N, C-alpha and C positions, 0 to 999 in steps of 0.2 A: 393570470395572476390570482392568487388566493384572496379571499375576503379580508383576512387579517393583514395582508400586505397592503391592500387598499386603505384599510383603516389607518395603518401606520403612516402611509404617505399623505393621506388627508389630514391627519393630526399634525404632521410636520408642516404642511402648507398652511393650515389654519393658524397655528401658533407663530409661525414666522411672519405671516401677514399681519397678525395682531401686533407683534413687536415692531415691525416696520411702520405700521400706521401710527403707533404711539410715538415712535422716534420722530417721524415726520411731523406729528402734531406738536411736539416740543420745538422742533425747528421752526414751524410756522409761528408759534407763539413768540419765539425769539425775533423773528423777522417783523412781527407786529410792533415791536418796541422801537423801531426806527422813527426818527423825528418827522419824516414827511407823511406818516400815516395819520389820517384824520382821527380825531378823538372818538367820535361816534363809532367809527369802524373798529378801532381798537377794542372798545368796550364790547360791542356786539360779537366780534370775532373771538375775543377771549372767552366770553360766555359760551359761544357756539362750540369752540374747541373743547372746553371743559365738559360740556354735555356730551360731545362726541366721544371723548375718552371714557367718561362714566358709562355711556351706553356700550362701549366695547368691553369694559370690565363686567358689566351686567350680562353681556353676551357670553362671556366666558362661563359665568355662573349658570346661565340658562343652557348652554351647550353641555356642560357637565351633568346637570340635572335632567336633561332631555325634555324640558318643557319651558313654557313662557317665551318661546322664540317670536311669537306673534307680537308681543309688546316691544321687543327690540326692533322688529321690522317697522312698526308704527313710529317709533322714535326716529329711526333712520329716515323714514319718509318725510317726517316733519322737518328734520335737519336738511334734507335735500331741497325741500320747498323754500326753507329759509335761505339756503345758499342761493337759489335762483333769484329770490327777492333782493338779497344783498348785492348780487352781481349786477342787477339792473340799477339799483340805487347808486352803487359805486361807479358804474359806467356813466350814468347821466351827471354825476357829480364831477367826474374828471374830464368829461367831454365838453367841447365848445361847438355848438351848432350840430349836435348829434354825431360828431366825428371825434374820435379819441386822438388827443394831441400826442405827438411822439415823445415829448418830455414826460408824459404821465404813463407811458407804457410799462416802465419798470414797476411802478406802484400798482398798476392794474394787474400785472402778472403776479406780483407777490400776493395780492389779496384774493383775486378771483381764481386764478389758475391753480394756486396751491390749495385753496379750499376746495376746488373742484376735484383735484387729485385725492385729497383726503376723503371726500364724499364717495368717490368711486372705489377707493381702497376699502373703506368701511362697508360698503354694500357688497363688494366681492368677498370680504371676510365673513360677513353675515351669511352669504349664500354658501360658502365653503363650510361654515359651521352647521348650516342646515343639512347639507349633504352628509356631514359627519354624524349628526343625530339620526338621520334616516338609515345610514348603514349599520348603526348599532341596534336599531329596532328590528332588523331582519333576523 
C-alpha cells in the first residue's frame, strides 16, 4: 500500500472517529437529563463532556497544524483521571454496603460506562491523529 493511500485511510478513520465521538457525546448529554441522575453528577458530567468535545475540536486544529498534540494528550489524561474519580464517587453513592444494587445498575451504566466509552474513543481518536501527523512528517 502506498503512503498516500495510508494517509487517506488514516484521515478517514480519524474524522469518522471524531464524528462518532461527538455524536455519542451529544447522546450522553441527553441521557444526563433524565430525572434519576443526581444533580452533582449532571453538573460534573456536563462540564466533563464539554471539555472533552472542546479538546477534540482542539485536536483537529493541532492535527492540521502538526503541532501541540502534547497539550491535547495532557487534557485527555486529566479527563481520564477525572473519569476514574467520578466512577468511584458514583459507585459508592449508588451502592449499599459496597455492593451495587440491581435497581441502580441502569443509572450506573449510563453514567460510568458511557463516559468510559467516550474516554476510550477520544484516546483512540488522539492516537489516530498522532499517527496521522507522523505519517505527514515523513
